[in-house]
N, C-alpha and C positions, 0 to 999 in steps of 0.2 A: 435149911437155904439153899441148899448146896439142889433139896427136890424141887423146891420154886424154879431154881435153874432150868432143872431136867426135862422138871417139867413144861418149863417154855421155850427151850430148843427146841424139843421134837417138831409144836406146830412149825416153828417156821423152819425146820431143815428137809420137812418133810415136801409141800410147795418146792422147795429148792432140789431135791432130788427128780421132783414129778418135775418140772419146768426142763433141768438138762435131759428125764429121756426123751422130751416130747424134742429137746431141738435137735437130739441127732437125728433121728428120720425126718426133720423136717432139712435139715441139711444134705443129707443123704438123697432127701427127694430132689433139693433144689440141683444139686449138683448133676442128677439123673442117672448115676452113675456110681458102685460100688469100689471099682476098680481100684490099685493104686496110682496115685500121681504119676507115675512113670511110664504106666501102660495107657496112660492115654498121651503125655508126650510121643510117646512111641507111636503109637497109631496115626496122632497127628504127624507124625515127623515123616511117616511110611504113607502118607495120601500128599505131603504137598511135593515129596520125590518123586512121587507116582506122578504129577501133574507137570513138574518141571520136565521131568525127562522124557513124556511122551506128550507133552502137549506144550508148552514155553517152549520151550528148547526148537522141537521141530517151526512153530511158528517162527520165531526170530534168525532160523536158518535162511528160512523163505526169502526176508527182507535182507540178510546179508549177501546170501549169493547175490538178489537183483540191484545189489546196489556196489557189489563188488569190484567192479569195471569204472563207478563213479555216476553219478546223475545223467550225464548228458547217454551213455550207452543205456541205461536204463528209459529213459524217452523213448530212445531211438529204436530199442525194441518194443516199444510200445504203439510207434507213431507208422509203423508197417502195414501195408493195406494188408495182408491176412488177415495183423493183428485184430486192426479195426471191423475187418469183416465177422470177424469172432465175434467179437464185441458187443455189435449188432445183432448176430441173429443169436447169441446169450438172449437180450434184453427183448428181443422180438418174439422170442419161446415162452420168457419167463411171462411177458406182461399178455399173453393169449393164455397158455394154464393158469395162469394165478385165477383170474378170474374166474375161468372154468369150473375152477374145485372153489373158488370161492361161495359160486353160487350150488352148485352140487351138495358141497360141504355143509353148507346153512339147512338146504331144503333136506339132506339126510339124516341130522341130528334132530333137525323139528319132528320129521317122521318119528321117528325113533323112539323121544325122550319125550313128544307127547302123547303120541297114540299107543294103540293096540293093537295091531294086526294081522292077519295069516302071513307066512314069510317074513320075521322082521329079523329071526335069526338067523334066518337066508342072508338077508340082507346087512346084517352087521357084520357078517361072517366073508359077505365081497367084499366089504368096506376092508379089511381088514386083508385080501388076498395079498397085494403088493408088497405088504410085507415080509411075507412068506415063500414070495416069488425073487428069484434071482432078478435083477434085470437085465443081465446077458439073457436071461430065456424070455422075459417078458418083449426085450427088442427083437428074437429071434421070432415069436409069436407074429409079431407086425407084419413080417419078412417071411412068413408063411401067408397069411393071409394075404396083402396088399401087394407080394413079389411076384414077378415076372411068371414066375410059375406057382403062383399064390393061388388062394380060390377065387378071386377078383381081379387077378393079374391081365388075363388077356382081355377083359370087359375093359379095364383100364387101357391098357396100351390101343386098343382100339380107339378111345373115344379121348388119346393125347392128355392123360390126366396123372402125374406124377406123384406119387405117395412117398412110396419107398426109395432114398438117394436124394432125398430133396425136403423140404421146410416140413409138408404138411407130415411125413411122418416123424420127423424130430419132435413136431408138436405133441402127435399120439403119443411117444412114447413117454413123454415126458408128462403130460398129462397123465397116465397110468401111472407110475412113478408117484408121484404126489397127489392123488387125490383124498388120500386117506386124513394128510394131516389137519387140515381144516374140520373135520366131521370128529373122530378122533379127540380133538379138544374141546369139539363145542357138546360132545352127548353127555359125559358124566356132567359136565354144569348144569346141563338143561337137566338134567334128570335130578339132580340137586335142588334147583331151583321150586321145581312142580310147574303147576301150571294152575296153582291157583289165582293169581295174577293179572294172569290174557282168559279166566273165567269172568272173573269182575269184571276185567273191560267190553269181554261181548255184551254181556247182561248189562251194561251201562249203556250199549248201543254203537261200540264200535266197532268198525269194520276190520275183517280180515289186515286188511293193509297197514290200518291204523293201530292195531292190535300188536301188530310186529315192531314198527317202526319206531312205538314211544314206551312199548311193555318189556316185549323181547331184546329188539336191538341196546337198548342201554343198560338191560341186566348181564349179555354178554358179550358187550363193545374188547374188554381185555382180553378176553378168551380166545377171540376171535383175529384180532389182532397178531396173537403169539400163536395162533396155526396159520394168519398169512403170514407173519415174519420167517414160519417152518418151512414153509412150502414154496416160497420163493430161494429162499438158500439151498432146498435143494433142486427146484428145478435149475439154478444157472450152474451147479456144482454136479448135474447129473450126467454121469459118464459111460457104465456099462451098457443101459438101453441105447440111448444115442448113437454110442461107436458101433452097434450092430446096425441102424438103418442109416444112418450118415450117408455113408461111403466113402469118408476121409478124401471129399474133394477139396481142396486147398483153397481159399476163399468163396466158397459158396456153402459149405454143408458141415464146415468146423465149427463149434461152440469155443467156449472156452477150455475145457478140460482137455478136448482133443486137442487144440494148439498145440497148448501146452505139453500133448503129448510128442506131437511131431517134430516141436521143436527140440526138446528132451531128444530124443532119437538120433536127431542130426548134430546132435552134441553143442549146438549155441543154448546153454547154459544160462547164461545171462538172459538171453529174452524169452527162454523159457520160465526160470524166473521170476522176471517180470507179471509176463502174462497172470502165472499164480500167485502172486502176491493181490490181485486182484480179488483172487475170491477168499485170501487170504484178510482183504479190508473187508467185502464182507463179509465173514465169519465172525469179525471183532464190528461191526455195526448193528447187526445180528445179536448178541450180545447186550449192546449196550441199548438197543432200543427193546429187548426181551426185559431185562433189568427198569427200565426206566418202566415199561406194562406193570410190570407184576409191583412195582414201588407205587405208581399211584392207584393199582386193584387194591392194595392195603390199605394206601390214604382212606380211600372211597370206604371200604367197609369200617374203618375205625371209627369216621365220621359218623358214619347211618347208625352203629352201636352205642354212640356218644348221644344219638336223639334222646328226646326224653318221650318215654312214650306215648301215644294219643291221645285223648281222653273224646270219650262219648260225647257228642253235643245233644244236649237238654231241648225240646222242646220248649 
């Protein structure tokens, strides 16, 4: 009888051992790491401490200092004519630079991702050029080209055209430092999507504009929105290149970052932090829109994956 019990116990125990052997790797795979629990919590704590120390506290300090003397002093700092001039110039610069970079970014990404041509690697390298050059150096390049003693300076002066120390120079410098953002967001996205859908649309008789508007744009709209958000945030917050070409003329060529610097150097801390809070609010709004765009993109991808496969129609 004991032999029967032993015989019957072995088969029932064997699957349990096998199951236990399989669940352990599954648990480790689900956890994503084999480190001890205290190591995971330590890494999370270090990351949170870093974010708190270098991101959250400085951001909170900006609003705290801006409102240190009350809401009336905060609003008074924003009502100054120089502050309004800086806000208007920042908005005008962004409204010019962002659409230009939008057109260039889409065209460059389309060419690089959809076609093979000579000079493609060079074009890709040139797009990354502003990332490798200091903004101050970028501003200095425009001074050397369009300044009074630059290459085109005498001709511009003879025709009474002002670029450096004027709004056109600020726009040019801003366009230079911001043009990689949209292209760099779209290039990997378009390369991953391929060009099968565009080719099918062309075969069906669609024109180039119809193909872009009805096929390409819906596929890249969230990546395009994210690139525009990043480009706009950098355009409004650019300091180095704009500082070189603006001339720091109060009420005329100062953007918000330059206005903040001048006020802070003059020990007008409340007004300086009030203007800086506008840039901080822009960063928060940018983060919110980015989160919403990523969530919408994820929802659309899940909805597309849940659709049943199309069945070929029978004649």
